C-alpha positions in Angstrom: 123.1 120.9 85.9 121.3 119.7 82.8 119.9 122.5 80.8 116.4 122.6 79.5 115.7 120.7 76.4 115.8 123.0 73.3 115.0 122.1 69.4 118.3 121.0 67.8 119.1 121.7 64.3 120.3 118.8 62.2 124.0 118.7 61.8 126.7 116.2 60.5 127.7 113.9 63.4 131.3 113.9 64.2 133.3 110.5 63.9 133.6 110.7 67.7 129.9 111.1 68.2 129.2 108.1 66.1 131.9 105.9 67.8 130.4 106.5 71.2 127.0 105.8 69.8 128.2 102.3 68.9 128.4 101.5 72.5 125.1 103.3 73.4 122.1 101.6 72.0 119.8 103.8 73.9 121.3 106.8 72.0 120.7 105.1 68.6 117.1 104.3 69.6 116.5 108.0 70.7 117.8 109.0 67.3 115.6 106.5 65.5 112.6 107.9 67.2 113.5 111.4 66.3 113.9 110.2 62.7 110.6 108.7 62.5 109.1 111.9 63.8 111.1 114.1 61.6 113.8 112.9 59.3 115.2 116.3 59.2 115.7 116.4 62.8 118.8 114.1 63.0 122.2 114.6 61.8 122.5 114.1 57.9 124.7 111.1 58.0 122.4 109.5 60.7 119.4 110.2 58.2 121.1 108.5 55.4 122.0 105.6 57.7 118.5 105.0 58.5 117.3 105.6 55.0 119.8 102.9 53.9 118.7 100.5 56.6 115.1 100.6 55.5 116.1 100.3 51.8 118.5 97.4 52.4 115.6 95.5 54.1 113.0 96.4 51.6 110.8 98.2 54.2 109.5 101.5 54.9 110.9 103.8 57.6 107.7 103.1 59.7 108.3 99.4 59.5 112.0 100.0 60.7 110.6 101.9 63.6 108.4 98.8 64.5 111.6 96.7 64.9 113.1 99.3 67.3 112.5 97.0 70.4 114.8 94.5 68.7 117.1 96.9 67.2 120.8 96.0 67.4 123.1 99.0 66.7 126.3 97.3 67.3 125.8 94.5 65.0 124.6 96.9 62.3 127.7 98.9 62.8 129.8 95.9 62.3 128.1 94.9 59.2 128.2 98.4 57.8 131.9 98.4 56.9 133.0 101.8 58.4 133.5 103.7 55.1 134.2 107.5 55.4 130.6 108.3 54.3 129.1 106.0 56.8 128.0 107.2 60.2 130.0 104.3 61.8 133.3 105.2 60.4 136.4 104.5 62.8 134.2 102.2 65.1 136.8 99.4 65.5 139.5 102.0 66.4 137.9 103.5 69.3 137.7 100.9 72.0 138.7 103.4 74.9 135.7 105.6 74.1 133.5 102.6 74.0 134.8 101.7 77.4 134.3 105.0 78.9 130.9 105.4 77.4 129.9 102.1 79.1 131.5 103.1 82.5 129.5 106.4 82.1 126.2 104.6 81.5 126.8 102.4 84.6 127.7 105.5 86.5 124.4 107.1 85.6 122.6 103.9 86.8 124.6 103.7 90.0 123.7 107.3 90.9 120.0 106.7 90.1 119.7 103.5 92.1 122.1 104.2 94.9 122.8 107.8 95.1 120.5 108.3 98.1 122.8 106.2 100.2 125.4 109.1 99.9 122.8 111.9 100.3 123.4 114.4 103.1 120.2 113.8 105.0 121.0 114.0 108.6 120.9 117.7 110.0 123.0 116.4 113.0 125.6 114.6 110.6 125.6 111.7 113.1 124.3 109.1 110.7 126.7 106.2 110.6 125.1 104.1 107.9 127.4 102.6 105.4 127.8 104.7 102.4 127.7 103.0 98.9 130.7 103.5 96.7 130.0 105.6 93.8 133.7 106.2 92.8 135.0 106.1 89.2 136.9 102.9 89.9 133.7 101.1 90.7 132.3 101.7 87.3 135.6 100.8 85.5 136.7 104.4 85.2 139.8 106.4 86.2 140.7 110.1 86.7 142.3 110.1 83.3 138.8 109.6 81.9 137.3 112.8 83.4 137.9 114.9 80.3 136.6 112.5 78.0 133.2 113.4 76.4 130.4 111.1 77.0 126.7 110.7 76.0 124.1 111.3 78.7 120.5 110.9 78.0 117.6 112.4 79.9 114.0 111.9 78.5 114.1 113.1 74.9 117.4 115.1 75.4 120.8 113.8 74.7 123.9 115.8 75.8 127.5 115.2 75.0 129.6 116.4 78.1 132.9 115.7 79.7 132.7 113.0 82.2 133.7 115.4 84.8 130.7 117.3 84.5 128.6 114.5 84.4 129.8 113.3 87.7 129.4 116.7 89.2 125.9 117.0 87.9 124.8 113.6 89.3 126.5 114.2 92.5 124.7 117.3 93.0 121.3 115.7 92.0 121.6 112.5 94.0 124.0 113.0 96.7 122.8 116.4 98.1 119.9 117.2 100.6 117.5 114.7 98.9 117.8 111.1 98.5 115.6 109.4 95.9 114.6 106.0 96.0 112.7 104.7 92.9 114.5 102.0 91.1 112.4 99.3 92.8 109.4 100.4 90.7 109.0 98.0 87.9 107.2 100.2 85.5 109.6 101.8 83.1 107.3 104.8 82.4 107.0 105.6 86.1 110.7 105.4 86.6 111.3 107.5 83.5 108.9 110.2 84.7 110.8 110.5 88.0 114.2 110.5 86.2 113.1 113.3 84.0 111.7 115.2 86.9 114.7 114.8 88.9 117.4 115.3 86.3 115.8 118.2 84.3 116.7 121.6 85.6 113.1 122.9 85.5 112.3 122.0 89.1 115.7 123.1 90.4 115.5 126.8 90.3 115.5 129.6 93.1 112.0 129.6 94.8 110.1 132.8 94.2 110.7 135.1 97.0 107.0 135.0 98.0 107.3 131.2 98.6 110.5 131.6 100.6 108.8 134.3 102.8 106.0 131.8 103.2 108.2 129.2 104.4 109.9 131.4 106.9 106.4 132.7 108.1 105.6 128.9 108.8 108.8 128.4 110.7 108.4 131.5 112.5 104.8 130.5 113.7 105.9 127.0 114.4 108.8 128.1 116.5 107.1 131.1 118.3 104.2 128.7 119.2 106.4 126.2 120.8 108.3 128.7 122.8 105.2 130.6 123.9 103.3 127.3 125.1 106.5 126.1 126.8 107.0 129.3 128.6 103.2 129.8 129.8 102.6 126.3 130.6 105.8 125.2 132.3 106.0 121.4 132.8 102.8 120.5 130.8 103.2 117.7 128.2 102.7 119.2 124.7 104.9 116.7 122.6 106.9 119.6 121.2 107.8 120.0 117.6 111.1 121.6 118.4 113.7 120.1 115.9 111.0 119.2 113.4 109.5 122.7 112.9 109.8 122.3 109.1 106.6 120.1 109.3 104.5 123.2 109.5 105.6 125.1 106.4 105.8 121.7 104.6 102.2 120.9 105.3 101.2 124.4 104.2 103.0 123.9 101.0 101.2 120.5 100.5 97.7 121.9 101.1 98.5 124.8 98.7 99.6 122.5 96.0 96.7 120.0 96.5 94.2 122.9 96.2 95.8 124.0 93.1 95.5 120.5 91.7 91.6 120.9 92.2 91.6 118.9 95.6 88.8 120.1 97.8 89.1 117.8 100.8 92.0 117.1 102.8 91.9 114.4 105.7 94.9 114.3 107.9 96.0 111.8 110.5 98.9 112.0 112.9 100.4 111.1 116.3 100.7 113.3 119.3 104.0 114.8 118.4 103.4 118.3 116.9 99.6 117.9 117.0 99.0 121.2 119.0 101.1 123.1 116.5 99.4 121.4 113.5 96.0 122.1 115.1 96.8 125.9 115.5 99.0 126.7 112.6 97.5 124.5 109.8 94.0 123.6 110.8 93.3 127.0 112.1 91.9 126.2 115.4 91.7 129.3 117.6 94.6 129.2 120.2 92.3 130.5 122.7 90.5 127.2 122.7 93.9 125.4 123.1 94.8 127.8 126.1 91.4 127.2 127.7 92.0 123.3 127.5 95.4 124.0 129.4 93.6 126.1 132.0 91.1 123.3 132.4 88.5 125.6 134.1 85.5 123.7 133.1 86.6 120.3 134.1 83.2 119.6 135.3 82.0 119.1 131.7 84.5 116.2 131.3 84.1 114.2 134.4 84.4 110.7 133.2 85.0 111.6 129.5 87.0 113.6 127.1 90.5 113.2 126.1 94.0 115.0 126.3 94.3 117.8 124.2 97.2 116.3 122.0 94.8 113.5 120.8 92.0 115.7 119.7 91.1 116.7 116.2 89.2 119.5 114.4 88.4 120.7 110.9 88.2 124.1 109.0 87.4 125.5 105.6 90.6 127.2 104.4 91.3 129.5 101.5 94.9 128.9 100.2 97.4 131.3 98.7 96.1 130.1 95.3 92.7 131.3 96.0 91.0 128.0 96.3 89.0 126.8 99.2 89.8 123.3 100.7 88.3 121.6 103.8 90.9 120.3 106.1 90.2 117.6 108.7 92.6 116.5 111.4 91.2 113.3 112.8 91.3 112.5 116.5 93.9 109.9 117.5 94.6 107.7 120.6 98.1 107.1 121.7 98.1 103.8 119.6 99.9 105.8 117.0 99.4 104.1 113.5 95.9 102.9 114.2 94.5 106.3 112.7 95.9 105.6 109.4 93.1 103.3 107.9 90.3 105.3 109.8 91.7 108.4 107.7 91.5 106.5 104.4 88.0 105.3 105.3 86.9 108.7 106.0 88.3 110.0 102.9 86.7 107.3 100.7 83.3 108.0 102.2 83.6 111.6 101.4 84.5 110.7 97.9 81.7 108.2 97.5 79.2 110.5 99.3 80.0 113.3 96.7 80.3 111.3 93.5 84.0 111.6 93.3 84.3 108.4 91.7 87.7 109.2 90.0 89.2 110.0 93.5 90.4 113.4 92.4 88.9 115.9 94.7 90.0 114.4 98.1 93.5 113.7 99.6 94.7 111.9 102.6 97.7 112.9 104.3 99.3 110.5 107.1 102.1 111.9 109.4 104.1 109.1 111.0 107.0 108.9 113.4 109.9 107.0 112.1 110.0 104.4 114.9 106.2 103.7 114.4 106.3 103.5 110.6 108.7 100.6 110.6 107.6 99.1 113.8 103.9 99.0 113.8 102.2 96.2 111.6 99.3 98.4 110.9 101.4 100.4 108.6 101.9 97.3 106.1 98.1 96.8 106.2 97.6 100.4 105.3 100.0 100.3 102.5 98.4 97.1 101.2 95.0 98.8 100.9 96.2 101.5 98.8 95.7 100.0 95.2 92.8 97.7 96.0 89.6 98.7 94.3 87.4 98.6 97.5 89.7 100.8 99.4 91.8 103.1 97.1 91.5 106.8 97.5 93.6 108.2 94.8 96.9 108.1 96.6 98.1 109.0 100.1 100.7 111.4 101.0 102.7 109.7 103.9 105.1 112.3 105.8 107.5 110.7 108.2 108.7 113.1 110.9 112.0 111.2 111.3 113.5 112.2 114.6 116.0 109.2 114.4 114.8 108.0 117.7 111.7 106.2 119.3 111.1 107.6 122.8 114.5 106.4 124.2 115.3 103.6 121.6 118.0 104.2 119.0 117.7 103.4 115.5 119.9 100.2 115.7 117.6 98.8 118.4 114.3 99.6 116.5 114.8 98.3 113.0 116.5 95.7 111.0 116.4 97.8 107.7 118.5 100.6 106.6 115.6 103.1 106.3 112.5 103.4 108.4 110.7 103.6 105.0 111.9 100.1 103.7 108.4 98.6 104.4 107.0 101.2 101.7 109.1 99.5 98.9 106.5 96.9 98.7 104.5 99.2 96.7 105.4 100.7 93.2 105.8 104.4 94.5 108.8 106.6 95.1 110.4 107.2 98.4 111.9 110.9 99.0 114.3 111.3 101.8 115.0 114.9 102.6 117.1 116.9 105.0 114.5 118.6 107.2 117.0 121.4 107.9 117.0 122.6 104.1 113.6 124.2 103.7 113.9 124.6 99.9 114.9 121.1 99.3 111.8 120.1 101.3 109.8 122.5 99.1 111.3 120.8 96.1 110.2 117.4 97.3 106.6 118.5 98.1 106.3 119.7 94.6 107.6 116.5 93.1 105.6 114.2 95.4 102.4 116.0 94.9 102.9 116.0 91.0 103.5 112.3 91.2 100.3 111.6 93.2 98.4 113.7 90.7 99.6 112.0 87.8 99.7 108.3 89.1 97.2 108.3 91.8 99.5 106.4 94.0 100.8 106.8 97.5 104.0 108.8 98.0 106.6 108.8 100.8 108.3 111.8 102.3 110.9 111.0 104.8 111.5 114.2 106.7 114.8 113.6 108.5 115.2 115.9 111.4 115.7 115.6 115.2 113.9 116.0 118.5 115.3 118.9 120.6 113.6 117.8 123.7 112.7 114.4 125.2 109.8 112.4 124.4 107.7 114.7 126.4 108.9 118.1 128.2 109.6 116.3 131.4 112.1 113.7 130.0 115.8 114.1 130.1 117.0 112.6 126.8 120.8 112.7 127.3 120.3 109.9 129.7 120.0 107.4 126.8 121.3 109.3 123.9 124.2 111.4 125.3 126.0 111.9 122.0 122.9 112.8 120.0 122.0 115.4 122.4 125.4 117.0 122.4 125.0 117.5 118.7 121.5 118.9 119.1 122.7 121.4 121.8 125.1 122.8 119.1 122.5 122.7 116.2 121.1 126.1 115.2 117.4 126.0 115.1 116.1 125.9 111.7 114.3 129.2 111.5 117.6 131.0 112.5 119.7 129.1 109.8 117.0 129.8 107.1 116.8 133.4 107.9 120.6 133.6 107.7 120.5 132.1 104.3 117.7 134.5 103.1 119.4 137.7 104.6 122.6 136.7 102.8 120.8 136.2 99.6 119.2 139.6 100.2 115.6 138.0 99.9 114.4 139.4 103.2 115.7 141.8 105.8 116.3 141.0 109.6 113.8 143.7 110.5 111.0 142.2 108.3 111.5 138.8 109.9 111.6 140.1 113.4 108.3 141.7 112.6 106.7 138.4 111.6 107.9 137.0 114.9 106.7 140.0 117.0 103.3 140.0 115.4 102.8 136.4 115.8 103.9 136.5 119.5 101.4 139.4 119.9 98.6 137.5 118.4 99.4 134.5 120.7 99.5 136.9 123.7 96.1 138.2 122.8 94.5 134.8 122.6 96.0 133.8 125.8 94.6 136.8 127.6 91.2 136.1 126.1 91.4 132.4 127.4 92.0 133.5 130.9 88.6 135.1 131.1 86.9 132.1 129.6 84.8 130.2 132.2 83.6 127.3 129.8 84.4 126.0 126.5 81.7 125.4 124.0 81.1 122.0 123.0 80.4 121.2 119.5 77.3 119.4 118.5 77.3 117.0 115.5 77.1 119.1 112.4 77.2 118.8 108.6 76.1 115.5 107.5 75.6 114.6 111.1 73.3 117.4 112.0 70.0 115.2 111.9 71.5 112.4 114.0 71.9 112.1 117.9 74.1 110.2 120.4 73.8 110.2 124.0 71.5 107.9 125.9 69.0 105.6 123.9 65.7 107.1 123.5 63.0 105.1 125.1 59.3 105.5 125.4 59.7 105.5 129.1 61.1 109.2 128.6 58.3 111.7 128.2 60.3 113.5 125.4 60.8 110.3 123.4 59.4 110.0 119.9 58.3 106.3 119.8 59.2 106.2 116.1 62.7 106.7 117.1 62.9 103.9 119.6 60.9 101.6 117.3 61.2 103.0 113.7 59.2 101.6 110.9 61.2 98.5 109.4 58.3 96.4 108.0 58.1 95.5 104.4 54.7 94.1 102.7 54.7 90.6 101.8 54.1 91.3 98.1 57.1 93.7 98.2 59.4 91.3 99.7 58.5 88.5 97.3 59.0 90.9 94.2 62.4 91.7 95.6 63.3 88.1 96.2 62.5 87.2 92.6 64.7 90.1 91.4 67.5 88.9 93.6 67.2 85.3 92.0 67.3 86.5 88.6 70.5 87.2 86.4 71.0 88.7 82.9 70.1 86.3 80.0 73.8 86.1 79.0 75.0 85.2 82.4 76.0 81.5 83.0 75.5 80.7 86.5 77.1 77.8 88.5 74.5 74.9 88.6 74.5 74.7 92.4 73.9 78.6 92.7 70.9 77.9 90.5 69.4 75.8 93.3 69.7 78.8 95.6 67.8 81.1 93.1 65.1 78.5 92.7 64.8 78.4 96.5 64.3 82.2 96.7 61.7 81.9 94.1 59.9 79.3 96.3 60.2 81.8 99.5 58.6 84.5 97.2 55.7 82.2 96.4 55.3 81.2 100.0 56.3 77.5 99.4 59.4 77.8 101.5 60.4 79.6 104.7 62.9 82.5 104.7 66.5 81.6 105.5 69.2 83.8 107.0 71.1 84.8 104.0 67.8 85.7 102.1 66.8 87.8 104.9 70.1 89.6 104.9 69.6 90.1 101.1 66.2 91.6 101.4 67.3 94.0 104.2 70.2 95.3 101.9 68.1 95.4 98.8 65.2 97.4 100.5 67.6 99.8 102.2 69.3 100.5 98.9 66.0 101.0 97.2 65.0 103.5 99.9 68.4 105.4 99.1 70.7 104.0 101.7 74.1 103.1 100.3 75.4 99.6 101.6 79.0 98.8 102.0 79.9 95.4 103.5 83.5 94.3 103.7 85.3 91.5 105.1 87.4 88.4 104.1 85.4 86.3 101.4 82.4 88.2 102.3 81.1 88.1 98.9 80.5 84.6 98.8 80.4 84.2 102.7 82.8 82.2 104.9 79.8 79.6 105.3 79.0 79.5 101.6 75.8 81.4 102.5 75.8 84.9 100.8 76.8 84.6 97.2 76.1 88.3 96.6 78.6 88.6 93.7 78.3 85.7 91.0 80.9 84.6 88.8 80.2 83.5 85.1 81.4 79.9 84.6 82.4 80.6 80.9 84.5 83.8 81.2 84.5 84.5 84.9 83.0 88.0 84.7 80.9 89.2 87.8 77.2 89.9 88.4 76.1 91.4 91.7 72.6 90.2 92.7 71.8 93.7 94.0 72.4 95.4 90.5 69.4 96.8 88.7 66.8 96.6 91.5 65.5 100.1 90.9 66.6 103.1 88.8 67.0 105.2 91.9 68.7 102.7 94.3 71.8 103.5 96.1 75.0 101.5 95.4 75.4 98.2 97.2 79.2 97.5 97.6 80.1 94.1 98.9 84.0 94.0 99.0 86.3 91.2 99.7 89.0 92.5 101.9 92.6 91.6 102.2 93.5 89.2 105.0 93.5 91.9 107.6 91.4 92.7 110.6 92.7 95.9 112.4 93.4 97.7 109.1 90.1 96.9 107.3 87.9 97.6 110.3 89.6 100.7 110.9 88.9 101.7 107.3 85.2 100.9 107.7 84.9 102.7 111.0 86.3 105.7 109.2 83.9 105.3 106.3 81.1 105.1 108.8 82.3 108.5 110.5 81.6 110.4 107.2 78.6 108.6 105.7 75.9 108.2 108.5 73.2 107.6 105.9 75.0 104.5 104.7 74.8 101.0 106.2 78.5 100.2 106.8 79.4 96.8 108.0 82.6 94.8 108.5 82.4 91.0 108.8 84.8 88.8 110.6 85.6 85.6 108.9 85.0 83.9 112.2 83.9 86.2 115.2 86.9 85.1 117.2 89.1 86.9 114.6 87.8 90.4 115.7 90.3 90.3 118.7 93.1 91.0 116.0 91.2 94.5 115.6 90.8 95.0 119.4 92.5 98.5 119.3 89.8 99.7 116.8 87.1 98.2 118.9 88.4 99.5 122.1 90.0 102.9 121.2 87.5 104.0 118.7 84.2 102.2 118.4 83.5 102.0 122.1 84.9 105.3 123.4 85.0 107.8 120.5 81.8 109.5 121.5 82.9 109.8 125.2 86.3 111.1 124.2 85.8 113.0 121.0 82.1 113.4 120.6 82.2 111.4 117.4 79.3 109.2 116.3 79.4 106.1 114.3 76.5 103.6 113.1 79.2 100.9 112.1 77.9 97.2 112.0 80.1 94.4 113.0 79.0 90.9 112.0 80.6 88.3 114.1 79.9 84.6 113.5 79.5 83.0 116.9 78.4 79.7 118.5 79.7 76.4 119.7 79.5 73.7 117.1 82.8 71.7 118.2 85.1 73.7 115.8 87.7 74.4 118.5 88.8 77.5 120.7 89.4 79.7 117.5 86.1 79.1 115.7 83.6 79.2 118.6 83.5 82.5 120.6 83.4 86.0 119.2 84.1 87.1 122.9 80.6 88.5 124.0 82.0 89.3 127.2 84.4 91.8 125.8 81.9 93.9 124.1 79.6 93.7 127.2 82.5 94.9 129.5 83.0 97.8 127.0 79.1 98.7 127.3 78.4 101.9 129.2 76.3 105.1 128.7 74.7 103.4 125.8 77.7 103.6 123.8 77.2 100.5 121.7 74.6 98.1 120.8 75.1 94.1 121.3 72.6 92.1 119.7 72.3 88.3 119.1 69.4 87.6 116.8 67.9 84.2 116.4 65.8 84.4 113.5 66.0 85.7 109.9 63.3 88.2 110.6 65.1 89.5 113.8 68.3 90.0 111.7 66.3 91.6 108.9 64.5 94.2 111.3 67.8 95.0 113.5 69.6 95.8 110.2 66.8 98.1 109.0 66.4 99.5 112.4 70.1 100.7 112.3 69.3 102.8 109.3 65.8 104.1 110.3 66.8 105.5 113.6 68.3 109.0 114.2 70.0 107.7 117.3 73.4 106.3 115.8 75.7 103.9 117.7 77.7 101.0 116.6 75.9 97.7 116.4 77.7 94.5 117.3 75.8 91.7 115.7 76.7 88.1 116.8 75.7 86.2 113.8 75.2 82.4 113.3 77.1 79.5 111.6 75.1 76.2 111.8 72.0 78.2 112.2 72.3 79.5 108.6 70.7 76.2 107.5 69.1 75.0 110.6 65.5 73.9 109.8 64.1 75.6 112.8 65.9 79.0 112.3 63.7 80.4 109.6 60.9 83.0 109.2 57.9 83.9 107.0 57.5 86.8 105.0 54.7 87.8 107.1 57.3 88.3 110.0 59.0 91.0 107.8 55.6 92.5 107.1 54.1 92.7 110.7 56.8 92.4 113.4 59.7 94.6 114.7 63.0 93.9 116.3 62.3 92.2 119.7 65.0 93.0 122.4 63.6 89.9 124.3 61.5 87.1 122.8 59.2 85.7 125.4 58.1 82.1 125.9 54.8 81.4 124.1 53.7 78.2 125.9 50.2 78.1 127.5 49.6 78.2 131.1 52.7 80.2 132.1 51.5 80.0 135.7 52.6 76.3 135.7 56.2 77.2 135.1 58.6 75.6 137.4 61.8 77.2 136.2 62.7 79.9 133.7 65.6 79.7 131.4 67.3 82.8 130.0 69.6 82.6 127.0 71.0 84.2 124.0 71.9 82.8 120.4 72.3 79.4 119.1 71.9 77.4 122.4 68.1 78.4 122.3 67.5 75.9 119.5 69.3 73.2 121.5 67.3 73.8 124.6 64.0 74.1 122.6 64.7 70.7 121.0 65.6 69.1 124.4 62.4 70.6 125.9 60.3 69.1 123.1 62.0 65.8 123.1 61.7 65.3 126.9 58.1 66.9 127.0 59.3 69.6 129.6 56.5 72.0 129.1 56.9 73.2 132.7 60.2 75.2 131.5 60.0 78.6 130.0 62.8 79.6 127.6 63.2 83.3 127.1 65.7 84.6 124.4 67.6 87.8 125.1 68.2 89.1 121.6 69.7 92.4 122.7 71.8 92.2 125.8 72.9 95.9 125.7 71.2 98.4 125.9 68.4 96.6 127.7 66.2 98.6 129.9 64.9 97.0 133.2 61.3 97.6 132.3 61.6 95.5 129.2 63.0 92.5 131.1 60.4 92.9 133.8 57.6 92.9 131.3 58.6 89.6 130.0 59.0 88.1 133.7 55.7 89.5 135.0 53.7 86.3 134.0 55.8 84.1 136.4 55.4 83.8 140.0 57.7 85.1 142.5 60.4 82.7 143.6 60.5 80.5 140.5 64.2 79.8 139.9 65.7 81.5 136.9 68.7 80.3 135.2 71.1 82.0 132.7 72.2 79.2 130.4 74.9 79.8 127.9 77.4 77.6 125.8 80.4 79.6 127.0 82.5 79.0 130.1 81.0 80.9 132.9 83.6 83.5 133.0 82.9 84.5 129.4 79.8 85.2 127.4 76.8 87.2 128.7 76.8 85.7 132.4 79.6 87.9 133.9 77.8 91.1 132.9 74.3 89.7 133.8 75.6 88.7 137.2 77.1 92.1 137.8 73.8 93.7 136.7 71.3 91.6 138.6 73.2 89.9 141.2 71.8 86.5 142.6 68.2 87.7 142.9 66.6 89.2 139.8 64.3 92.3 140.8 64.0 90.8 144.2 61.7 88.2 142.7 63.6 85.3 141.1 66.8 83.5 142.4 69.2 83.8 139.7 72.1 81.3 138.9 74.1 80.1 135.8 74.5 76.9 133.8 77.5 77.1 131.7 80.8 75.2 130.9 83.3 75.4 133.7 85.6 78.4 134.1 88.1 78.2 131.5 91.1 80.4 130.1 90.3 79.1 126.6 86.9 79.5 124.9 86.2 75.9 124.0 87.7 72.5 123.6 89.5 71.3 120.4 87.9 67.8 120.7 84.6 67.4 118.8 83.6 64.4 121.0 84.4 66.5 124.2 82.3 69.3 122.9 79.2 67.1 122.3 79.8 65.6 125.7 79.9 69.0 127.3 76.8 70.3 125.4 74.8 67.3 126.4 75.7 67.9 130.1 74.8 71.6 129.7 71.3 70.6 128.5 70.7 68.1 131.1 71.7 70.5 133.9 69.5 73.3 132.4 66.3 71.2 132.7 67.1 69.3 135.9 68.2 70.1 139.5 71.7 71.4 139.5 
């Protein structure tokens, strides 16, 4: 291996050294750099050579250095004549040495770029991948060259060694139990850092005995835990870590190293395999809690709720071996594997923002993946793409792939088209470390390098822990049905704890007795916890704590309940007229040196008119007022989505661009010295990944208004997993609250089946136990109040807002500043016609269709028809609906009117809830488009025909 770099004394270079240098430009450049730093630091004849070059060109030595990028040693050597006093004497007569040096240079590059293909990574030695030739012949060398001395450069150190030694050194570095992939990185300084770190000997030294024992302790706990659980709960699903036990000491080393680097918050995400082991041995969850879950004695607490134990999360404050305290959080996770990824990143970003860690140094995300999922799930690409985006970066994520070389029952050749499961990660400028999971000290070396890389460059890093799965996908599976050869090899494979113990005993680093004591003590600890669990009659359910302590979930508070505080059902959301006017003027003002687009100046002028009472408030101005007032009251605002800074419909313009030099100005900057940040982020073209991130952000920043906007509401179906498995069910499954807001543009304007429906029906089918809020505000004031209500209540639930498209500029969809000052959010807006007793039919509706109905009623003078707007279909209490209908006589026909087909929209939910006779007073039926498998027609003319038919049916006998 290469020795540590030591100061060298200047000496006279041999003619052989100089001859080789003729073919090694990088060597001469290194000498030049040393010469510039200290002329006495290079051999005398090289010093004279550089002095002469400067003199011949009439320049100083420093100026000579400035020409280093274009320095051409070989041409200089040719021109120098080769006299005996020159450092280039004998050049022309040593072609063989030049050829060998050239081959050696190529050999070094070959090992650096392709050595990982020949690394011994598979503990089972079954890997059949094609090995890349790194033979002497492939670089123009022969065995007869092995004793030739060649130059080898590593960092600022240049060694002259026999080719044989160079080959041995490179083979030991690049073709052993670690495979390094980094030559896809474009930046030379990053590549060089990795080369120096790999090829310098400083990191390849015998581990301290304390670290070796720590690794053995981790392997012992991982192994004993799996054996104990398997014995006590025969046949139970645990998704065992057997075969991948190295994950436990590896995570322990990661956390220790992070804490030493001043990281104080680590958020982890992982699938189900090994989760119980990680919860117990890394997160520090009491084993008695786990055993009580296995015993399931208090099942009555979880009727209709909860989740299986290998999906749950937990958190703990932990003091590491370095004496530093770190908070560890393992996020809950459904079986949808990789979808936890961006949730974890969002959680960490929120923690960083909440604590003022703007440099992203004090928190770290660790994502644990399965090999088949990492290459197979598209959400992984979305996660990686977020890593260096300003609105989503967290300072670098550590990705650990538990590479079992199998996916359930699917072999590698059936699950990917790439050589490695990590090849997707080559899209980033980051290293990929493959390591044999049966070599604990190689794993420790990789952890050290990966953590130092992340700390220096604040980028993601990939650790591919190549191991195997000793049991089936779950404990009931028989894996040899589908992988007989693999499982023959696994049956013969010595467990990693045994093999590492053998190694340490042989090195006299630990005794067998000491190792047995480790095992026995942990076994006794688990047995004691198990015995306690057998006496437990009920598990304690954790209430929201920390930043969530002041917030509540459960059923929505209502003034119908005797214990309800009316302020929580209807919190104060009003803003005085003069205050709104003042803020509107601020929103319309830009710095004096900012050059605004002329068309945007008109928007600013209109807002000033709104402030002066000369113009009614439109939708985007109401939103801007809601964001601004909340920010000035101390609530951070985060809105992300595709093109959301401008707005899909050219309506928001929250971030302006100078037409002269392009620099940006946020309209929310400089509103108040004490305002909270307002962050409007253009997201990448992603739904699932970005919504997952924002959902995660909402989990750890309850006092912020966190919103995700779909470009069109229809596109939210690309994030359905986040909606179904997290937003709608997290409280029921994991007792986790969120106040995330979804903005989903919705409405039928003849734009086709992919730009009409945000699928109201799907959210209403998910609605139960007051788990979410579904609202369809129809006025700017309603939108203003519902956004502010979301932040002013202690009751926190996701809010799904169906927002308009054409109504953004509809002349009737406007509000006055007085409505912001005196109203509140109304779940139902009643009909305000005079003489309600003369009503012959009642129409109930939601959203944009109200304006079409109101226009038709006015145009046809149908004042006998009442139109009631349901602004919040869920949660909506019966007493609220009854209060609006009380003014109408029994038996008046009631119609639910909607633009959607009758198997979509609100109607299926409404019909299920109220049947065909509402409150036993009003016959109830629907007027909607015909049942359809697609939300809307693609023909503009057909849409207009259908819409007209809909309106006529709504007002006439059907």
